[in-house]
BAVOGU-455970 format. One line per field, with one value per residue (C-alpha): residue number from 0; residue in one letter; x, y, z; chain. Coordinates in nm, 2 decimals. Layout:
N
k = (NUM;...)
r = (A;...)
xx = (X;...)
yy = (Y;...)
zz = (Z;...)
c = (A;...)
END
This chain:
470
k = (0;1;2;3;4;5;6;7;8;9;10;11;12;13;14;15;16;17;18;19;20;21;22;23;24;25;26;27;28;29;30;31;32;33;34;35;36;37;38;39;40;41;42;43;44;45;46;47;48;49;50;51;52;53;54;55;56;57;58;59;60;61;62;63;64;65;66;67;68;69;70;71;72;73;74;75;76;77;78;79;80;81;82;83;84;85;86;87;88;89;90;91;92;93;94;95;96;97;98;99;100;101;102;103;104;105;106;107;108;109;110;111;112;113;114;115;116;117;118;119;120;121;122;123;124;125;126;127;128;129;130;131;132;133;134;135;136;137;138;139;140;141;142;143;144;145;146;147;148;149;150;151;152;153;154;155;156;157;158;159;160;161;162;163;164;165;166;167;168;169;170;171;172;173;174;175;176;177;178;179;180;181;182;183;184;185;186;187;188;189;190;191;192;193;194;195;196;197;198;199;200;201;202;203;204;205;206;207;208;209;210;211;212;213;214;215;216;217;218;219;220;221;222;223;224;225;226;227;228;229;230;231;232;233;234;235;236;237;238;239;240;241;242;243;244;245;246;247;248;249;250;251;252;253;254;255;256;257;258;259;260;261;262;263;264;265;266;267;268;269;270;271;272;273;274;275;276;277;278;279;280;281;282;283;284;285;286;287;288;289;290;291;292;293;294;295;296;297;298;299;300;301;302;303;304;305;306;307;308;309;310;311;312;313;314;315;316;317;318;319;320;321;322;323;324;325;326;327;328;329;330;331;332;333;334;335;336;337;338;339;340;341;342;343;344;345;346;347;348;349;350;351;352;353;354;355;356;357;358;359;360;361;362;363;364;365;366;367;368;369;370;371;372;373;374;375;376;377;378;379;380;381;382;383;384;385;386;387;388;389;390;391;392;393;394;395;396;397;398;399;400;401;402;403;404;405;406;407;408;409;410;411;412;413;414;415;416;417;418;419;420;421;422;423;424;425;426;427;428;429;430;431;432;433;434;435;436;437;438;439;440;441;442;443;444;445;446;447;448;449;450;451;452;453;454;455;456;457;458;459;460;461;462;463;464;465;466;467;468;469)
r = (M;E;T;Y;D;S;L;L;A;S;I;S;A;A;P;G;Q;E;G;R;T;I;L;D;P;A;T;G;G;V;V;G;E;A;P;V;H;T;V;A;D;L;E;T;A;V;T;A;A;V;A;A;Q;P;A;W;A;A;L;G;H;D;A;R;S;A;A;L;L;K;A;A;D;A;V;E;R;S;A;E;E;L;A;Q;L;L;S;R;E;Q;G;K;P;L;N;G;P;N;A;S;F;E;V;G;A;C;A;A;W;L;R;A;A;A;G;T;P;L;D;P;E;V;V;V;D;D;G;E;T;Y;A;E;L;H;Y;K;P;I;G;V;V;G;A;I;G;P;W;N;W;P;M;M;I;T;I;W;Q;I;A;P;A;L;R;M;G;N;T;A;V;V;K;P;S;K;M;T;P;L;S;V;L;A;L;I;K;V;L;N;E;E;L;P;D;G;V;L;T;A;I;S;G;D;R;E;V;G;A;R;L;A;E;H;P;V;V;G;K;I;M;F;T;G;S;T;E;A;G;R;A;I;I;K;S;S;A;D;T;V;K;R;L;T;L;E;L;G;G;N;D;A;G;I;V;L;P;D;A;D;P;K;T;I;A;E;G;L;F;W;G;A;F;I;N;T;G;Q;T;C;A;A;L;K;R;L;Y;V;H;D;D;I;Y;D;A;V;C;Q;E;L;T;A;V;A;A;A;M;P;M;G;N;G;L;D;E;N;S;V;L;G;P;L;Q;N;K;A;Q;Y;D;I;V;T;N;L;V;D;A;A;K;A;S;G;A;R;I;L;L;G;G;N;P;D;P;G;Q;P;G;Y;F;Y;P;T;T;L;V;A;D;I;D;N;N;N;P;L;V;A;E;E;Q;F;G;P;A;L;P;I;I;R;Y;S;T;I;D;Q;A;I;E;Y;A;N;A;L;D;V;G;L;G;A;S;V;W;S;P;N;L;T;A;A;R;E;V;A;A;R;I;E;A;G;T;V;W;I;N;K;H;G;A;V;D;P;R;I;P;F;G;G;A;K;Q;S;G;Y;G;L;E;F;G;V;E;G;L;K;H;L;G;I;P;Q;I;I;N;G)
xx = (-2.58;-2.62;-2.71;-2.45;-2.62;-2.66;-2.29;-2.17;-2.39;-2.26;-1.90;-1.96;-1.88;-2.14;-2.33;-2.10;-1.79;-1.51;-1.53;-1.35;-1.54;-1.43;-1.46;-1.49;-1.17;-1.36;-1.63;-1.55;-1.88;-1.91;-1.87;-1.92;-1.80;-1.52;-1.47;-1.15;-1.04;-0.81;-0.51;-0.75;-0.95;-0.63;-0.55;-0.90;-0.85;-0.50;-0.63;-0.91;-0.66;-0.43;-0.73;-0.85;-0.51;-0.46;-0.79;-0.75;-0.40;-0.53;-0.78;-0.49;-0.42;-0.72;-0.98;-0.83;-0.80;-1.17;-1.26;-1.06;-1.24;-1.57;-1.44;-1.36;-1.72;-1.84;-1.63;-1.79;-2.14;-2.08;-1.85;-2.08;-2.12;-1.75;-1.64;-1.88;-1.75;-1.39;-1.46;-1.61;-1.35;-1.03;-1.14;-1.06;-1.32;-1.54;-1.43;-1.09;-0.81;-0.96;-1.23;-1.42;-1.08;-0.95;-1.24;-1.20;-0.84;-0.93;-1.12;-0.85;-0.57;-0.78;-0.82;-0.46;-0.35;-0.59;-0.48;-0.10;0.05;0.32;0.43;0.72;1.05;1.30;1.64;1.86;1.79;2.12;2.06;2.22;2.06;1.70;1.58;1.26;1.17;0.83;0.66;0.47;0.23;0.39;0.09;-0.06;0.02;-0.02;-0.11;-0.07;-0.19;-0.19;-0.45;-0.38;-0.50;-0.65;-0.86;-0.62;-0.31;-0.49;-0.57;-0.21;-0.12;-0.38;-0.47;-0.13;-0.12;-0.45;-0.37;-0.05;-0.25;-0.20;-0.46;-0.45;-0.51;-0.54;-0.47;-0.59;-0.48;-0.67;-0.73;-0.93;-1.05;-1.41;-1.31;-1.10;-1.35;-1.62;-1.39;-1.31;-1.68;-1.75;-1.47;-1.58;-1.91;-1.70;-1.43;-1.44;-1.46;-1.13;-0.93;-0.95;-1.01;-0.97;-0.88;-0.92;-0.71;-0.45;-0.07;-0.04;-0.25;-0.02;0.29;0.15;0.07;0.43;0.58;0.32;0.50;0.25;0.24;0.49;0.51;0.42;0.32;0.35;0.31;0.38;0.66;1.02;1.01;0.72;0.89;1.20;0.98;0.82;1.17;1.26;0.93;0.96;1.32;1.28;1.06;1.26;0.95;0.95;0.88;0.77;0.81;0.70;0.82;0.85;0.96;1.06;1.05;1.24;1.14;1.40;1.29;1.55;1.61;1.45;1.11;0.80;0.67;0.31;0.31;0.43;0.25;-0.06;0.15;0.37;0.06;-0.10;0.24;0.27;-0.09;-0.28;-0.47;-0.38;-0.01;-0.08;0.09;0.42;0.53;0.41;0.64;0.77;1.06;1.09;1.42;1.40;1.68;1.76;1.67;1.30;1.26;1.04;0.82;0.76;0.67;0.42;0.26;0.24;0.09;-0.18;-0.28;-0.27;-0.48;-0.76;-0.80;-1.09;-1.05;-1.34;-1.56;-1.52;-1.89;-1.90;-1.88;-1.68;-1.39;-1.07;-0.86;-0.97;-0.85;-0.55;-0.67;-0.57;-0.46;-0.11;-0.05;-0.20;0.04;0.34;0.26;0.18;0.51;0.72;0.56;0.59;0.96;1.01;0.84;1.05;1.37;1.28;1.14;0.89;0.53;0.38;0.04;-0.12;0.06;-0.23;-0.48;-0.80;-0.81;-1.18;-1.26;-1.38;-1.18;-0.81;-0.79;-0.45;-0.45;-0.25;0.09;0.39;0.71;0.99;1.35;1.40;1.73;1.78;1.86;1.54;1.32;1.04;1.27;1.47;1.17;0.87;0.58;0.31;0.06;-0.03;0.30;0.56;0.91;1.06;1.44;1.67;1.96;2.23;2.38;2.25;2.52;2.39;2.03;2.13;2.34;2.04;1.80;2.03;2.12;1.85;1.84;1.51;1.45;1.09;1.03;1.16;1.09;1.26;1.08;1.20;1.09;1.42;1.36;1.72;1.85;1.58;1.65;2.03;1.94;1.69;1.96;2.17;1.89;1.88;1.52;1.31;1.11;1.20;0.92;0.97;0.73;0.49;0.52;0.36;0.19;0.17;0.06;-0.04;0.18;0.50;0.70;0.71;0.94;1.18;1.55;1.75;1.53;1.21;1.19;1.25;1.06;0.85;0.48;0.28;0.32;0.49;0.76;0.49;0.34;0.68;0.73;0.42;0.55;0.84;1.07;1.13;1.37;1.28;1.61;1.61)
yy = (0.32;-0.03;-0.15;-0.33;-0.66;-0.61;-0.50;-0.81;-1.04;-0.89;-0.98;-1.32;-1.66;-1.76;-2.09;-2.37;-2.15;-2.24;-2.00;-1.91;-1.84;-1.51;-1.47;-1.16;-1.14;-0.97;-1.23;-1.53;-1.49;-1.53;-1.21;-1.37;-1.62;-1.48;-1.63;-1.82;-1.73;-1.95;-1.89;-1.92;-1.64;-1.43;-1.50;-1.37;-1.06;-1.00;-1.05;-0.79;-0.55;-0.58;-0.52;-0.21;-0.04;0.13;0.31;0.40;0.55;0.73;0.93;1.14;1.27;1.50;1.25;0.98;1.22;1.31;0.94;0.90;1.20;1.03;0.71;0.91;1.03;0.67;0.57;0.84;0.74;0.39;0.50;0.37;0.02;0.00;0.10;-0.15;-0.44;-0.33;-0.32;-0.67;-0.83;-0.66;-0.59;-0.22;0.00;0.23;0.53;0.69;0.65;0.32;0.20;0.52;0.70;0.44;0.47;0.85;0.81;0.61;0.90;1.15;0.95;0.91;1.29;1.35;1.11;1.29;1.64;1.60;1.76;1.58;1.79;1.70;1.82;2.01;1.86;2.05;2.36;2.54;2.66;2.36;2.06;2.03;1.73;1.66;1.38;1.23;0.94;0.68;0.41;0.08;-0.13;-0.37;-0.33;-0.60;-0.48;-0.73;-0.59;-0.67;-0.74;-0.45;-0.15;-0.35;-0.07;0.22;0.05;-0.09;0.27;0.37;0.11;0.15;0.53;0.64;0.33;0.43;0.80;0.72;0.53;0.17;-0.08;-0.28;-0.63;-0.65;-0.95;-0.89;-1.07;-1.39;-1.26;-0.95;-1.02;-0.89;-0.54;-0.51;-0.68;-0.43;-0.14;-0.24;-0.30;0.06;0.21;0.02;0.21;0.50;0.31;0.15;-0.23;-0.41;-0.12;-0.25;-0.61;-0.78;-1.15;-1.31;-1.62;-1.82;-1.80;-1.96;-1.67;-1.41;-1.60;-1.62;-1.24;-1.17;-1.38;-1.30;-1.20;-0.93;-0.76;-0.48;-0.38;-0.52;-0.30;-0.50;-0.42;-0.70;-0.89;-0.88;-1.25;-1.23;-0.94;-1.15;-1.42;-1.16;-1.03;-1.38;-1.45;-1.12;-1.16;-1.35;-1.08;-0.79;-0.64;-0.30;-0.33;-0.10;-0.29;-0.16;-0.43;-0.50;-0.23;-0.20;0.17;0.34;0.65;0.86;1.09;1.36;1.47;1.81;1.67;1.72;1.38;1.49;1.69;1.40;1.11;1.10;1.14;0.85;0.64;0.68;0.65;0.30;0.18;0.31;0.01;-0.18;-0.17;-0.35;-0.09;-0.13;0.22;0.22;0.31;-0.03;0.05;0.36;0.50;0.74;0.93;0.84;1.20;1.16;0.79;0.73;1.04;0.92;0.58;0.73;0.97;0.71;0.45;0.70;0.77;0.40;0.30;0.54;0.40;0.16;-0.17;-0.37;-0.48;-0.25;-0.19;-0.05;0.32;0.36;0.14;0.30;-0.02;-0.36;-0.72;-0.85;-0.96;-1.32;-1.60;-1.62;-1.25;-1.29;-1.57;-1.37;-1.09;-1.32;-1.51;-1.19;-1.04;-1.36;-1.39;-1.03;-1.10;-1.41;-1.21;-0.98;-0.68;-0.47;-0.47;-0.12;-0.21;-0.51;-0.83;-1.03;-1.14;-1.30;-1.66;-1.67;-1.36;-1.42;-1.28;-1.21;-0.93;-0.86;-0.58;-0.26;-0.35;-0.13;-0.30;-0.11;-0.18;-0.42;-0.50;-0.37;-0.72;-0.87;-1.02;-0.78;-0.50;-0.67;-0.84;-0.67;-0.74;-0.59;-0.56;-0.37;-0.41;-0.14;-0.19;0.13;0.12;0.35;0.53;0.76;0.94;1.05;0.84;0.53;0.60;0.64;0.32;0.13;0.28;0.19;-0.16;-0.36;-0.45;-0.26;0.11;0.20;0.50;0.65;0.96;1.21;1.39;1.73;2.09;2.19;2.13;2.20;1.94;1.69;1.74;1.68;1.35;1.26;1.30;1.03;0.77;0.51;0.51;0.62;0.87;1.03;1.23;1.50;1.50;1.26;0.91;0.75;1.06;0.98;1.25;1.19;1.49;1.35;1.06;0.75;0.45;0.23;0.19;-0.13;-0.44;-0.24;-0.22;0.01;0.25;0.55;0.61;0.93;1.27;1.34;1.08;0.82;0.89;0.87;0.52;0.41;0.52;0.44;0.74;0.85;1.11;1.30;1.45;1.70)
zz = (-0.82;-0.69;-0.34;-0.14;-0.20;-0.58;-0.61;-0.42;-0.62;-0.95;-0.86;-0.69;-0.83;-1.08;-1.04;-1.14;-1.13;-0.89;-0.59;-0.27;0.04;0.19;0.57;0.78;0.99;1.27;1.31;1.10;0.92;0.54;0.34;0.00;-0.26;-0.48;-0.82;-0.88;-1.23;-1.43;-1.65;-1.95;-1.80;-1.78;-2.14;-2.24;-2.04;-2.18;-2.54;-2.47;-2.32;-2.63;-2.86;-2.66;-2.61;-2.95;-2.94;-2.58;-2.65;-2.95;-2.74;-2.60;-2.25;-2.23;-2.31;-2.10;-1.81;-1.85;-1.83;-1.51;-1.36;-1.45;-1.29;-0.97;-0.97;-1.01;-0.70;-0.50;-0.61;-0.47;-0.18;0.10;-0.06;-0.14;0.21;0.37;0.16;0.23;0.60;0.60;0.38;0.50;0.86;0.88;1.05;0.85;1.04;1.11;0.85;0.74;0.49;0.41;0.40;0.16;-0.08;-0.07;-0.15;-0.46;-0.60;-0.50;-0.67;-0.98;-1.00;-0.93;-1.21;-1.44;-1.34;-1.34;-1.65;-1.85;-2.14;-2.38;-2.23;-2.44;-2.34;-2.58;-2.78;-2.86;-3.21;-3.37;-3.19;-3.08;-2.88;-2.70;-2.45;-2.48;-2.31;-2.51;-2.38;-2.28;-2.39;-2.14;-1.77;-1.51;-1.16;-0.87;-0.54;-0.17;0.09;0.33;0.12;-0.16;-0.33;-0.28;-0.39;-0.70;-0.79;-0.73;-0.99;-1.25;-1.25;-1.39;-1.62;-1.78;-1.79;-1.99;-2.26;-2.13;-2.07;-1.74;-1.61;-1.23;-1.01;-0.65;-0.35;-0.28;0.07;-0.05;-0.40;-0.36;-0.27;-0.59;-0.81;-0.69;-0.74;-1.10;-1.17;-1.06;-1.25;-1.57;-1.56;-1.71;-1.91;-2.25;-2.27;-2.24;-2.09;-1.74;-1.62;-1.29;-1.27;-0.93;-0.94;-0.75;-0.76;-1.10;-1.25;-1.09;-1.22;-1.57;-1.56;-1.45;-1.74;-2.01;-2.33;-2.43;-2.08;-2.10;-1.73;-1.39;-1.10;-0.77;-0.41;-0.16;0.02;-0.09;-0.13;-0.38;-0.55;-0.62;-0.77;-1.00;-1.11;-1.21;-1.39;-1.58;-1.68;-2.00;-2.15;-2.01;-1.85;-1.69;-1.32;-1.04;-0.71;-0.37;-0.14;0.23;0.48;0.84;0.88;1.16;1.34;1.53;1.81;1.87;2.23;2.19;2.09;2.31;2.40;2.44;2.12;1.90;2.07;1.85;1.53;1.65;1.72;1.38;1.21;1.36;1.40;1.09;0.95;1.27;1.17;0.84;0.62;0.43;0.52;0.88;1.16;1.28;1.51;1.72;1.84;2.13;2.30;2.66;2.79;2.69;2.66;2.96;2.88;2.52;2.64;2.89;2.64;2.36;2.60;2.70;2.34;2.24;2.54;2.43;2.08;2.05;1.86;1.74;1.45;1.16;1.12;1.48;1.42;1.75;1.62;1.48;1.49;1.36;1.35;1.15;0.81;0.83;1.07;0.92;1.00;1.35;1.42;1.30;1.54;1.83;1.79;1.77;2.08;2.27;2.18;2.29;2.63;2.67;2.61;2.90;2.71;2.90;2.78;2.83;2.68;2.52;2.44;2.59;2.31;2.43;2.28;2.33;2.12;1.77;1.49;1.45;1.71;1.85;2.11;2.05;2.19;2.30;2.39;2.57;2.69;2.39;2.23;1.88;1.75;1.89;1.61;1.69;1.59;1.31;1.13;0.99;1.22;1.00;1.29;1.60;1.80;1.82;1.98;2.14;2.15;2.35;2.20;2.34;2.04;1.70;1.53;1.72;1.62;1.25;1.26;1.41;1.15;0.86;0.98;0.79;0.42;0.36;0.33;0.23;0.47;0.79;1.00;1.23;1.51;1.63;1.65;1.50;1.13;1.03;1.27;1.16;0.79;0.86;1.03;0.75;0.49;0.66;0.66;0.39;0.29;-0.01;0.19;0.52;0.68;0.94;1.24;1.07;0.92;0.62;0.49;0.12;-0.13;-0.49;-0.59;-0.43;-0.57;-0.35;-0.38;-0.18;-0.13;-0.08;-0.09;-0.05;-0.42;-0.71;-0.94;-0.84;-0.80;-0.78;-0.94;-1.26;-1.19;-1.14;-1.48;-1.64;-1.50;-1.68;-2.02;-2.26;-2.29;-2.65;-2.77;-3.08;-3.20;-3.49)
c = (A;A;A;A;A;A;A;A;A;A;A;A;A;A;A;A;A;A;A;A;A;A;A;A;A;A;A;A;A;A;A;A;A;A;A;A;A;A;A;A;A;A;A;A;A;A;A;A;A;A;A;A;A;A;A;A;A;A;A;A;A;A;A;A;A;A;A;A;A;A;A;A;A;A;A;A;A;A;A;A;A;A;A;A;A;A;A;A;A;A;A;A;A;A;A;A;A;A;A;A;A;A;A;A;A;A;A;A;A;A;A;A;A;A;A;A;A;A;A;A;A;A;A;A;A;A;A;A;A;A;A;A;A;A;A;A;A;A;A;A;A;A;A;A;A;A;A;A;A;A;A;A;A;A;A;A;A;A;A;A;A;A;A;A;A;A;A;A;A;A;A;A;A;A;A;A;A;A;A;A;A;A;A;A;A;A;A;A;A;A;A;A;A;A;A;A;A;A;A;A;A;A;A;A;A;A;A;A;A;A;A;A;A;A;A;A;A;A;A;A;A;A;A;A;A;A;A;A;A;A;A;A;A;A;A;A;A;A;A;A;A;A;A;A;A;A;A;A;A;A;A;A;A;A;A;A;A;A;A;A;A;A;A;A;A;A;A;A;A;A;A;A;A;A;A;A;A;A;A;A;A;A;A;A;A;A;A;A;A;A;A;A;A;A;A;A;A;A;A;A;A;A;A;A;A;A;A;A;A;A;A;A;A;A;A;A;A;A;A;A;A;A;A;A;A;A;A;A;A;A;A;A;A;A;A;A;A;A;A;A;A;A;A;A;A;A;A;A;A;A;A;A;A;A;A;A;A;A;A;A;A;A;A;A;A;A;A;A;A;A;A;A;A;A;A;A;A;A;A;A;A;A;A;A;A;A;A;A;A;A;A;A;A;A;A;A;A;A;A;A;A;A;A;A;A;A;A;A;A;A;A;A;A;A;A;A;A;A;A;A;A;A;A;A;A;A;A;A;A;A;A;A;A;A;A;A;A;A;A;A;A;A;A;A;A;A;A;A;A;A;A;A;A;A;A;A;A;A;A;A;A;A;A;A;A;A;A;A;A;A)
END
């Protein structure tokens, strides 16, 4: 196991190599110097992945799963160093559902991918016809990840890819390359050469990966706009795609909910990772009967959650990861204030404070068409909108062109499930929000993407279906 300093040194730009200085979003201090790989570096990685893939596939599911289990052990051996680097680069605190949690999730998802059975399926056996459905490796998979959960989402992409006999080339976000480079280095302690490579490059590297003729599938998590570009880049080679794109998740609180009971769940549904989560609760619809009480209880919970430097063990919320996202949140909240919406908490960043800290913000009495509601804020600002009838709430929830997740809050599970069935989203949670599980498929509706991740269905999406008939 390496120390933090040796791990960082091993992934940093080499002398004479082009580098990018990575700054801590909490302090502005230098975290490290990330290499800026080139398209030529990508070609080398793809060539190695092509060469390594047949032998990796030939090992079979059991041997590949055993390697993933050893890789999970390697992550746990370096968990403290990985979490510290993640906290410094991304900004999220070590404690709470943040950096240490994310590193732990990497190990958990590796083990889940290794342990999920996928046997051939007999589709017809009637005495005259016998047909089985198998899944074969695709070949080389390209994984393009985001900056909000850089390590965990990388594992979501590559663990099933490797389990299914593919090799993988990873292109991390230029905002958080060090975290992913470190994670891949640790994983490669237990994987054969060429099976998994990370290339930390600029946009042209990602574009080349998406269009590369020998890359058989792209896994992408990011904005809808970037997803559209990948679709276009991949079209000429008819690549398989799994796209987890932007969301603007609605939560509907039914009139029989207990405001005090649900307040903490609402808070973490909205503010996990300081709101920088695709499937976070981003607009909350509350019935008139309990609107004021929900606002009061949620404000009390939010006001008690400490925000600060991620290395401070008291912090559970951190800064926004970058200035562009800070400006988006600031502009949306300022526009909401200018429209006459009521600020329950926050909305008043300190311009003299170092880092991209935006205070936890709750906005009430806001129109459903306000930009803070209609656009994805991806930060610590939650609009709370009144509704009078269930039909109105569902109409509001379904009005946008995205549909990653949603939630319904009520002690009456039958009523909650009836409402959930009417919502246009890939996942609808009951009395929780954003609770992903490696056993349960996850994917978006509308312009939040397509394809499924996790569980048996996630494995199938990393293989080529083949029918053996006869």
